[in-house]
C-alpha positions as CSV (number, residue, x, y, z in Angstrom):
1,M,19.7,1.5,-98.2
2,H,21.9,3.6,-95.8
3,K,19.0,6.0,-95.0
4,K,16.6,3.0,-94.2
5,M,19.4,1.5,-91.8
6,K,19.6,5.0,-90.1
7,K,15.9,5.2,-89.6
8,L,15.6,1.6,-88.4
9,F,18.5,2.2,-85.9
10,C,16.7,5.4,-84.7
11,I,13.3,3.6,-84.2
12,L,15.1,0.8,-82.2
13,A,17.0,3.2,-80.1
14,L,13.9,5.1,-79.2
15,G,12.1,1.9,-78.4
16,L,14.7,0.7,-76.1
17,I,14.9,4.1,-74.4
18,G,11.1,4.0,-74.0
19,L,11.2,0.6,-72.5
20,S,13.7,1.7,-69.9
21,L,11.9,4.7,-68.7
22,P,9.4,4.4,-65.8
23,Q,5.9,3.4,-66.8
24,K,2.9,5.4,-65.7
25,S,2.3,3.1,-62.7
26,E,6.0,3.2,-61.9
27,A,6.7,5.5,-58.9
28,I,9.6,8.0,-58.5
29,I,10.1,7.3,-54.8
30,H,9.2,4.2,-52.8
31,V,8.7,4.0,-49.0
32,G,8.6,0.6,-47.5
33,A,8.2,-1.1,-44.1
34,S,8.6,-4.8,-43.0
35,L,8.2,-7.1,-40.2
36,A,10.5,-10.0,-39.3
37,L,8.6,-13.3,-39.6
38,S,11.2,-15.7,-38.3
39,G,14.9,-16.0,-37.7
40,D,17.5,-18.7,-37.1
41,F,20.8,-17.9,-35.5
42,D,23.9,-20.0,-34.8
43,L,23.1,-20.7,-31.0
44,K,24.8,-23.8,-29.6
45,E,22.8,-26.0,-27.3
46,N,25.6,-27.1,-25.3
47,E,26.1,-23.6,-24.1
48,G,22.7,-23.6,-22.4
49,F,20.6,-22.1,-25.1
50,D,17.1,-23.8,-25.3
51,G,15.9,-21.7,-28.1
52,Q,15.4,-18.3,-29.6
53,K,12.9,-15.7,-30.6
54,T,13.4,-13.1,-33.3
55,S,11.2,-9.9,-33.8
56,G,11.9,-6.7,-35.6
57,Y,11.1,-4.3,-38.3
58,G,12.7,-2.4,-41.1
59,F,12.1,0.8,-43.1
60,S,13.4,1.6,-46.6
61,V,13.3,4.5,-49.0
62,V,14.1,4.0,-52.8
63,V,14.9,7.1,-54.5
64,P,15.2,7.8,-58.3
65,F,17.5,5.5,-60.2
66,G,16.9,2.7,-57.8
67,L,19.2,3.7,-54.9
68,M,17.8,2.0,-51.7
69,L,18.5,3.2,-48.1
70,R,17.3,0.7,-45.5
71,Y,17.4,0.5,-41.8
72,D,16.6,-2.9,-39.9
73,M,16.0,-3.2,-36.2
74,M,15.8,-6.6,-34.5
75,E,15.6,-8.1,-31.1
76,V,16.9,-11.7,-30.7
77,T,16.0,-13.3,-27.4
78,M,18.3,-16.3,-26.6
79,E,16.5,-18.5,-24.3
80,T,18.4,-20.2,-21.4
81,A,17.4,-22.1,-18.3
82,G,18.2,-19.0,-16.2
83,D,17.7,-15.4,-17.5
84,D,17.4,-14.9,-21.2
85,I,20.1,-12.9,-23.2
86,K,18.5,-10.3,-25.5
87,A,20.4,-8.7,-28.2
88,D,19.2,-5.5,-29.9
89,I,20.3,-5.1,-33.5
90,G,20.5,-2.0,-35.6
91,I,21.7,-2.4,-39.2
92,P,21.9,0.5,-41.8
93,S,22.1,-0.7,-45.4
94,L,22.7,0.7,-48.9
95,G,21.5,-1.1,-51.9
96,Y,19.8,-1.0,-55.3
97,R,16.2,-1.8,-56.4
98,L,15.3,-2.9,-60.0
99,G,11.7,-3.0,-61.0
100,F,10.3,-4.8,-64.2
101,P,7.3,-2.6,-64.9
102,L,5.6,-4.9,-67.6
103,T,5.6,-7.8,-65.1
104,G,5.0,-6.0,-61.8
105,I,8.0,-7.8,-60.2
106,H,11.0,-6.1,-58.6
107,I,14.2,-7.3,-56.9
108,A,16.5,-5.4,-54.6
109,G,19.7,-6.1,-52.7
110,A,21.5,-4.2,-50.1
111,Y,24.6,-4.5,-47.9
112,G,24.9,-3.1,-44.3
113,I,27.2,-2.9,-41.4
114,G,25.7,-2.6,-37.9
115,A,26.0,-3.7,-34.3
116,A,24.4,-5.8,-31.6
117,S,24.1,-4.8,-28.0
118,Y,23.2,-7.1,-25.1
119,N,21.3,-6.9,-21.8
120,K,23.7,-9.0,-20.0
121,S,27.6,-8.7,-19.3
122,Y,28.4,-9.3,-23.0
123,K,30.4,-6.8,-25.2
124,D,28.7,-5.2,-28.2
125,S,29.5,-7.0,-31.4
126,D,29.6,-5.9,-35.0
127,L,27.4,-7.4,-37.7
128,T,27.2,-7.3,-41.4
129,Q,24.0,-8.0,-43.4
130,I,23.2,-8.9,-47.0
131,F,19.5,-8.2,-47.8
132,L,17.6,-9.5,-50.8
133,E,14.1,-8.6,-51.7
134,L,11.5,-10.0,-54.1
135,G,8.4,-8.1,-54.6
136,Y,5.2,-7.9,-56.6
137,N,3.1,-5.0,-57.5
138,I,-0.4,-5.7,-56.4
139,I,-2.1,-2.5,-57.5
140,P,-0.5,0.7,-59.1
141,L,1.9,2.3,-56.6
142,F,1.6,-0.5,-53.9
143,D,3.6,-3.8,-53.7
144,I,4.3,-6.5,-51.3
145,Y,7.6,-8.2,-50.9
146,F,9.5,-11.0,-49.3
147,G,12.9,-10.2,-47.6
148,Y,15.8,-12.5,-46.9
149,H,18.6,-11.1,-44.4
150,S,21.7,-12.9,-44.1
151,I,23.5,-11.7,-41.0
152,T,27.0,-12.4,-40.0
153,G,28.3,-11.6,-36.5
154,E,31.3,-12.1,-34.3
155,K,31.4,-14.6,-31.6
156,I,29.6,-13.4,-28.4
157,E,32.3,-12.1,-25.8
158,G,31.8,-11.5,-22.2
159,K,32.9,-8.1,-20.8
160,S,35.2,-9.8,-18.2
161,G,36.8,-12.1,-20.8
162,G,35.9,-15.4,-22.4
163,E,33.7,-16.0,-25.4
164,L,30.8,-18.2,-26.3
165,K,30.9,-20.5,-29.3
166,S,27.6,-19.0,-30.4
167,S,27.4,-16.0,-32.6
168,L,24.6,-13.8,-34.1
169,T,25.1,-15.4,-37.5
170,G,22.1,-16.5,-39.2
171,T,19.1,-15.7,-41.4
172,V,15.9,-13.7,-40.9
173,Y,12.9,-13.7,-43.2
174,S,10.6,-10.6,-43.5
175,L,7.4,-9.6,-45.2
176,G,6.8,-6.0,-46.1
177,V,4.9,-3.4,-48.2
178,N,6.1,-0.5,-50.4
179,F,4.2,2.6,-51.4
180,G,5.2,4.7,-54.4
181,F,4.9,8.4,-54.9
């Protein structure tokens, strides 16, 4: 009875190890790019903001064991009755990607600290980002994903003093592709 239990344990252990290893269609390194689809930031209408436009892109690299390095660049145009205020955002992020080879689905998450610089007389402000990704493997070594960026920023401050009630705090949605090698 004891030998049968050892044999069964070894078979189960090898099976679990086999399931956790990358499958033939699973890549070792992934390179991805995404485009911002829409954004919604905390801009107060009573401060003269009529609307906003968000554009941008991001790049990511996933190395073995799921470690993800990501860099997002965005431009937020805050529309006013006069001149528009533009904020250029750059956020490097570090995260983890987890793939489920049998289903073709992957999830990823990352955290980053970056900054926004403005085209008007406003001080640069610090930002943090939480990035979540949900993707699906369409064909081997190629997948498409939907990204959610939660960005938290400080109040927008003028260089000569005073601050706005608005901040670059909000969400951005993106769509991207990953290629595996």
